[in-house]
NUSE-674993 format. One line per 5 residues: number of its first residue (from 1); their letters; for each residue y, x, z of N, C-alpha, C, O. Coordinates in pm, whole numbers. Atoms other than C-alpha are relative to their C-alpha. Example, Ala and Ser with C-alpha at 12.3 -4.5 7.8 and 13.67 -1.06 7.14 Angstrom:
! residues 2
1> AS> -119 89 0 -450 1230 780 120 90 0 118 194 66; -119 -82 -6 -106 1367 714 109 -77 73 220 -26 90
END
This chain:
! residues 124
1> MIKRP> -36 -132 -46 7288 11479 11663 -61 102 -95 -176 89 -137; 48 -103 91 7257 11784 11443 -72 106 81 -17 163 175; 81 -101 -67 6980 12016 11553 -6 123 -89 -42 114 -206; 8 -126 74 7000 12378 11446 -70 103 87 -24 133 197; 70 -101 -79 6751 12636 11563 79 130 4 164 156 -81
6> FVAIT> -67 -129 -14 6867 12977 11681 -33 90 -118 56 152 -177; 42 -74 117 6664 13148 11412 -21 -104 -110 -118 -179 -106; -1 108 99 6734 12932 11109 -87 32 -120 -44 100 -213; 88 -13 115 6435 12927 10877 19 -122 -89 9 -113 -212; -22 124 74 6503 12568 10775 147 -41 11 221 14 93
11> KPKLR> -136 52 -4 6826 12378 10708 16 -91 122 -81 -150 168; -22 92 -112 6985 12183 10994 -29 -144 -44 -6 -179 -160; 34 138 30 6874 11819 11012 78 -93 92 106 -59 207; -69 102 -78 7055 11509 11129 -104 -96 56 -182 -155 -20; 97 90 -64 6853 11308 11379 76 -115 66 167 -92 146
16> ASRVW> -63 119 -58 6954 10952 11469 -102 -112 4 -201 -111 -71; 91 114 -6 6785 10630 11567 29 -93 -117 143 -105 -162; -14 91 113 6726 10381 11290 26 -141 50 -43 -189 141; -34 135 -41 6885 10040 11322 -111 -97 -40 -144 -188 37; 103 94 44 6612 9867 11119 -129 16 79 -218 -68 67
21> GLPKE> 119 -19 -82 6352 10006 11358 9 -69 135 -91 -78 207; -18 66 -129 6498 9823 11658 -37 -148 -8 -22 -209 -114; 28 144 2 6384 9473 11756 130 -80 -8 236 -31 33; -119 83 20 6626 9187 11675 71 -34 131 191 -58 131; -61 33 -128 6686 9118 12045 100 107 45 192 78 121
26> VLVEI> -86 -110 -40 6853 9458 12083 132 -2 -78 237 34 -23; -120 3 83 7102 9412 11794 91 -114 44 46 -227 60; -97 99 -47 7418 9230 11905 116 -4 -100 168 100 -140; -114 16 88 7688 9089 11678 129 14 82 146 -53 183; -125 -24 -73 8030 9214 11788 106 -97 -53 131 -99 -174
31> PLPKK> -100 96 47 8298 8941 11774 133 70 -35 158 183 7; -132 -52 33 8645 8993 11629 88 5 125 69 -76 216; -91 -3 -115 8918 9094 11876 98 -117 -8 113 -179 -113; -96 110 -2 9177 8835 11981 133 39 -65 207 -47 -111; -125 -49 59 9463 9054 11852 -28 127 -80 -104 214 -37
36> ATFVV> 11 -120 84 9488 9310 11572 140 54 -22 234 -22 -42; -129 -65 21 9771 9561 11532 -12 94 -118 -101 179 -123; -4 -85 118 9854 9725 11200 124 89 11 233 40 41; -110 -95 -9 10071 10038 11195 32 49 -140 -56 99 -211; -45 -37 133 10275 10109 10882 99 115 13 192 108 94
41> KGPFP> -92 -114 -3 10448 10443 10820 136 -44 -52 147 -130 -140; -135 30 43 10822 10428 10780 80 -62 112 23 -119 205; -85 56 -106 11120 10321 10989 -3 -152 2 -41 -216 -95; -6 146 -16 11163 9969 11120 109 -54 -93 223 -8 -87; -100 51 94 11338 9768 10845 105 -86 71 84 -132 184
46> KVDEL> -104 89 -53 11659 9572 10901 -56 -141 6 -142 -179 -74; 55 134 -24 11596 9219 11025 18 -89 -123 -72 -166 -156; -21 86 117 11748 9053 10716 -79 47 -122 -84 -25 -221; 83 -49 109 11524 9269 10489 -148 -33 19 -226 -18 -75; 141 28 -27 11195 9164 10654 -53 -110 -90 12 -213 -110
51> MIGIG> 65 100 84 10957 8975 10425 -97 -86 80 -138 -192 33; 86 79 -87 10737 8854 10713 72 -20 132 163 54 166; -62 27 -130 10829 8707 11047 -104 -47 100 -220 -71 65; 90 46 -106 10677 8603 11376 -38 -144 -29 48 -229 -54; 52 135 28 10458 8297 11324 -53 -17 -141 -121 -116 -169
56> DRVRT> 51 8 137 10382 8366 10956 -152 17 0 -206 98 76; 145 -9 12 10017 8317 10858 -37 111 -97 26 126 -202; 55 -102 88 9823 8607 10707 -148 -27 -19 -214 -82 69; 142 20 32 9482 8598 10540 -70 134 -13 -5 238 -32; 81 -121 17 9201 8850 10520 13 51 -143 -9 -24 -238
61> GQKIR> -16 -60 133 9265 9089 10229 138 -17 -59 161 26 -172; -134 22 52 9630 8989 10190 82 128 8 85 195 112; -88 -118 4 9867 9268 10084 135 -42 57 200 -131 3; -123 40 -69 10166 9251 10318 99 116 -4 74 224 47; -110 -97 8 10488 9436 10243 103 -41 105 139 -158 116
66> LAEGR> -92 30 -109 10730 9463 10535 138 -40 -48 194 -137 4; -137 26 44 11060 9468 10347 10 15 -152 -72 82 -215; -24 -8 144 11195 9427 9995 42 142 -37 117 207 37; -38 -131 49 11227 9747 9797 -70 117 67 -36 232 42; 74 -108 -66 10986 9945 10015 -140 8 -57 -200 -93 -93
71> EDYFI> 132 -23 57 10663 10097 9893 -112 -19 102 -226 -47 63; 105 6 -101 10475 10085 10225 -43 -143 27 38 -235 33; 60 130 -26 10242 9795 10293 -130 20 76 -174 133 96; 134 -6 -56 9916 9711 10467 -79 -118 -51 -23 -219 -93; 89 109 41 9617 9497 10379 -65 -53 126 -132 21 199
76> SSVTG> 50 61 -123 9523 9255 10654 -152 -9 -3 -211 -52 -102; 146 9 -11 9162 9277 10770 -43 -121 81 -162 -143 103; 29 120 -79 9188 8956 10975 87 -115 -49 184 -95 -121; -79 120 26 9317 8600 10940 65 -42 130 0 -41 235; -68 43 -121 9578 8477 11186 149 -14 -21 196 -27 -134
81> AVSNI> -146 15 3 9947 8450 11273 65 125 59 16 182 156; -74 -117 -48 10197 8733 11319 60 -33 136 128 -135 151; -51 26 -135 10283 8760 11689 110 97 42 188 66 131; -99 -99 -41 10499 9074 11708 22 101 -113 -73 142 -180; -36 -108 92 10683 9322 11484 91 92 78 197 50 125
86> SPRSG> -80 -90 -84 10814 9630 11660 -4 143 -53 -101 183 -118; 2 -141 38 10915 9992 11596 -91 78 95 -109 41 211; 91 -82 -81 10677 10258 11720 10 144 -48 26 169 -168; 3 -140 43 10673 10635 11721 -145 42 -9 -226 15 80; 138 -38 25 10358 10782 11576 -24 145 30 46 205 112
91> YMGQT> 42 -139 -19 10194 11121 11560 114 93 -40 175 76 -146; -103 -102 25 10438 11414 11578 139 -62 -20 220 -8 -95; -131 62 4 10734 11178 11620 32 -78 -126 147 -114 -149; -25 79 120 10690 10994 11290 37 -142 39 -18 -196 135; -39 138 -29 10858 10655 11285 -94 -94 -74 -123 -75 -192
96> CTAVS> 94 98 54 10623 10362 11229 46 -140 39 132 -156 126; -23 140 -34 10635 9984 11238 -134 -62 32 -228 -53 -48; 124 64 -42 10365 9794 11428 11 -151 -21 109 -213 20; 7 144 23 10268 9441 11321 -124 -50 71 -236 -11 37; 113 56 -74 10049 9246 11566 -31 -139 -51 59 -217 -80
101> VNVSE> 46 129 51 9842 8948 11452 -97 -60 100 -194 5 140; 96 74 -82 9674 8689 11674 -109 -51 -93 -82 -127 -186; 112 29 90 9330 8651 11515 -48 -143 21 -66 -187 135; 53 136 -9 9208 8300 11435 -152 4 -12 -210 102 -58; 146 9 0 8847 8188 11466 -58 0 -142 -158 66 -169
106> KDQPD> 53 16 135 8801 8097 11098 62 103 -94 184 119 -98; -44 -102 94 8823 8372 10836 34 -65 -133 -48 -140 -188; -42 54 128 9019 8280 10522 37 116 -92 143 177 -75; -31 -112 90 9002 8539 10242 113 -35 -97 129 -151 -134; -110 17 93 9301 8587 10013 -54 5 -142 -130 96 -176
111> EDFGR> 51 6 137 9233 8490 9649 54 114 -85 -16 163 -174; -59 -108 79 9470 8755 9510 -77 131 17 -86 210 -77; 76 -123 -26 9261 9031 9669 -124 3 -89 -157 108 -146; 119 6 85 8949 8916 9482 32 20 -147 -41 89 -218; -42 -16 139 9134 8892 9151 41 144 -29 9 197 -135
116> AAKTR> -43 -139 20 9287 9238 9195 -120 94 -1 -118 196 -70; 120 -85 -4 8945 9385 9275 -78 -7 -131 -144 90 -169; 75 16 126 8800 9248 8949 69 71 -116 2 121 -206; -71 -69 106 9075 9393 8727 9 147 32 41 185 144; -2 -145 -20 9058 9766 8683 133 55 -51 168 39 -168
121> VFRP> -126 -63 38 9388 9948 8682 -12 147 32 -31 186 148; 9 -145 -18 9378 10322 8631 140 58 -7 210 41 -106; -132 -65 -3 9688 10513 8732 -20 149 17 -99 192 101; 17 -146 -12 9721 10887 8682 62 53 126 57 174 151
END
């Protein structure tokens, strides 16, 4: 919480509890959710243009493009199987596509993501 005195002689300071100051019994590891939903801007593509389908496996860090010839994509933050692809209206009536993934217990990182992170590509 930011504390600011009424008569400001000093700058405002941010006060928060320190995580490393807490005992280990207090810190709790939060598990992954059973389902993750990714929302991609753009209209729902035609069914024959879809590059992914229900039941397809996705890996952590995998770049997933919904349809051929489209620029919009998402990078999966979980490993699992696609369970649903549906149109959705977003903020201010924007059309979006929602992709739901059933999360698996074991995390499998995508090798292409690591290779792409090592190569530096500068685009103006």
